[in-house]
N, C-alpha and C positions, 0 to 999 in steps of 0.2 A: 549492351546494357550500359548505361550513362554511369559515371562514377557516383553521382548523386544516389540513384537508385540502388546502386551497388552497397553503398555505405547503409543506407536504410534496411536493406535486405539482411546485412551482416548483423545488425543490432536486432532484428527479430529474430534471426537463427540463434543467436547467443542467448537471448531472453527465453526462448522456447526450451532449448536444451538445459539451461540451468533450472527453470522452472516450468515442468510440464503442466499444460493448461493455459499458460501465457501465450497464446497463439495468435500472432499477427499477421495480415496479408496487407498488400500495397495496394491502394486504391480508395476511392471517394466512399463514405459512409453509405452502407446499402439501406434500402427503405425500411427494413425491420429493425434497424439499429439505433441505439440510443446514441444521439451527438448533442452536446450542449447548445441550446439556441434553435434547434429544430422543432417545428411544429408536431405534435403527437407525443412529445417527451412525457408529458404530464401522465399520460395513460400507461405508458410502460412504467414508470417510477411507482405509480398506484397499483400496478398488477404486481410488482415486486414486493411492494410493502405488504399488499393484500394476501400475497402467498404465505409469508411468515405469520400474519395474523391468522389465518386459518389452520397452517400446520401446527402451531403452537398458541392457542388462544389463552392459555393458562399463563404464559410467560410476560404478557402485558405490553403496555406501550414502549417502555424503556428498551426492551429486547427487540421489538419489532424494528424500531428505528435503528438501533445501533447495528443490527444484522443488516439490514437493506442499506444502510450507509456505507458500511465496511466493505460491502460487496460493488457498490458504485466507485469506490476510490481505489481499490487494491490493484486494478492493472495498470493504470497510468503511474501509480507510485512506484510500483516495482520495475515496471519498464524503464522509468527515468532513472531509478537509482542503479539498476543493472546495466544501462546504457552509459553512464557517467563512469562508474567505476570498473566496469569489466570491458567496455569498448572504447572509452574515451571520446564519446560522442553525447549529444543532448538533442534527442529528437523533438520536433515541434507536435504539440498535442491537440492544436486547433484543429477542428473537423475529425477528431478521433471519434469512430463509431464502434460502440461497444454492444455485443449481443448478449441480450437478456431474454431468458427462456426459463420456466418453471422453477423460478425462486433463484436462478443462479446467473452469475455474469461471467462467462468465459468467451473467449474470442474477440478480436478488434480488428479494425482495419485503420490504417493512416494513408492519406493522399501521399503520392510521390514527392519527395523534398529531399533536400541535403541536410543532414543532421550537422548541428553545430559542432565545430571543433575548438579546442582551446586548452589552456592549461585547467588544471584541477579547480582552482576557484572560478575562473571563467564558465567552466562547463556547470558547476553547482548554481551560479548566478543565473545562467540562462534557463537551466531546467527548472529551478526554484520559480522563476516567473511563469514558465508554462504551467506548472502545478499549481501556483498561486491562482491563475486565471481559471484554471479548471475547476478547483475547489471552490472558488467564489460562486462561479457559474452553477456547478451542480447543487451546491448547498442552496441557493435561491429556488432552484427548480424542486429541490427535495422538499423544502418547507411549504411550497406551494401546495403540496400534496398531502404530505404527513406533517411531522414536525421532529426536531431534534435540537437539543440546546447547542448554542454555537460552540460554547467552550467545550463540550462532551465531542462535538463534530471534530474539532480540530485537535483534540487529544487524541482520538482515534487515527487522525492522519499522522501524527507524530509516531504514535506506536507502530504504525504499519510501515512507515519510514524506518524505524529501527529494526525492525525484522527483516526489511529488505537489505540493510547494511548488513546484518549478520549473515544472510544468505550470500552476499557478494563475498564475504570474507571467507566462506568455506571454498570458494572456487577461485580465489585470487588471495596470495600471501600478503594481505594487508596487516601489518602490525597493530596490536591492540591499541597503542597509543594513538596511531594515525585514524583508527576506527572511532575512537573516542573525540579526536579533533573534527573528523568529517561529521560525527553526530551534531556536533556544536554548532558546526558550519551551516549544516542543512537547517537546523532548527532556527538559527539567526535569520538565514537568507529568507525563510518562510514566515518568520514572525510568529512562530509556534509556542504555545505555553507549555510549561511543564519542567523545562531544564532538562539536562542530561539524565538519562535514566539507564544507560546500558551498566550492567554490573559485573565488576571484575570478580573472577571466581578463580580459587585455587583449589585444583582438584588432587586427589590423594596420589595420583600418577605423576605428580610434579608439573604437570601441564597449567599454564595461566591461560585463561580464556575469558570471554566477555559472555553474559547471559541476558535475557531479555526482562528487563524490570519495567513493566507496563505501568502508565500513570493512570489509566482509566480501565474501569471493568467493561468488559466485552458484553456482560449481562447474559452470559450463556447458563449461568447457575439457576436462573429463573425457570428453565425448562424443567418439567418433570424428569427428564433423562439428563439433566445438566449437573454441573458441577464447577467449582472455583478452578480456574486454569492454574497450570504450575506457575505463572509470572503473574497471577492476579494481584492488584494492590490491595485487596481484601483481606489477603492472608497476613498472619503475623509475619514479621520480618524473618525471624529466624526459620519459621517453616517454609517461606518462600525461598530463602537461601538454600537451605536444604534440598529443595525441590530442583532449583535450578542447578545445584551441583550435581545431583543424580542424573538430570537430564543431559547436562552437557558431557558426563563421563560415559555415555552410551553414543556420542557423536563421533 
């Protein structure tokens, strides 16, 4: 096995171990997979969006678009963040093939290549360039089929990024201050709106940790079985803080 492929396989192994469901393989995108720029993508994006329209017609277009868009972006974001912070690598996302079926996006393929190595800022810069290209391409394809406000789309990217950072911290002893710096570095590199939103939390047991302060609502509350998430910006500030503290105390 070449060192190039070994490094990539190691990144995929770590990602799958840390986040079950983020399962990658080495190889070119398969015919059934969604890969930005390929013919047939529109049909797959439309099928994903249509699934959520049919599953929850009462939720409306804001929910359908937010849900579909979040599914399309979560794998490349989590893969990139976990690769940088847990592996010291930045994989190339060009020709990433994602498996889309039954309203879900799980599993992907990446062509064999050598993930970039470097110091932390160089890794973030490289990974951000890859993510920016992916987001721009995927957003154009999404809006050709459905529609989502560009600001909302990018705020959802930023919130997904924050969630990935918090996951990385649970598997690597990253100090809170360093994670806050990393949040700002990623947001700046990607030109994302909203500013820092990781929330410092002082727990009753004396621990100091960070919580997820979302900048945009995922619209889940619009479903008949939905409600506001613990980190939803629609919550009053005091209620959200209490919910976040309660949630963090169980981790």
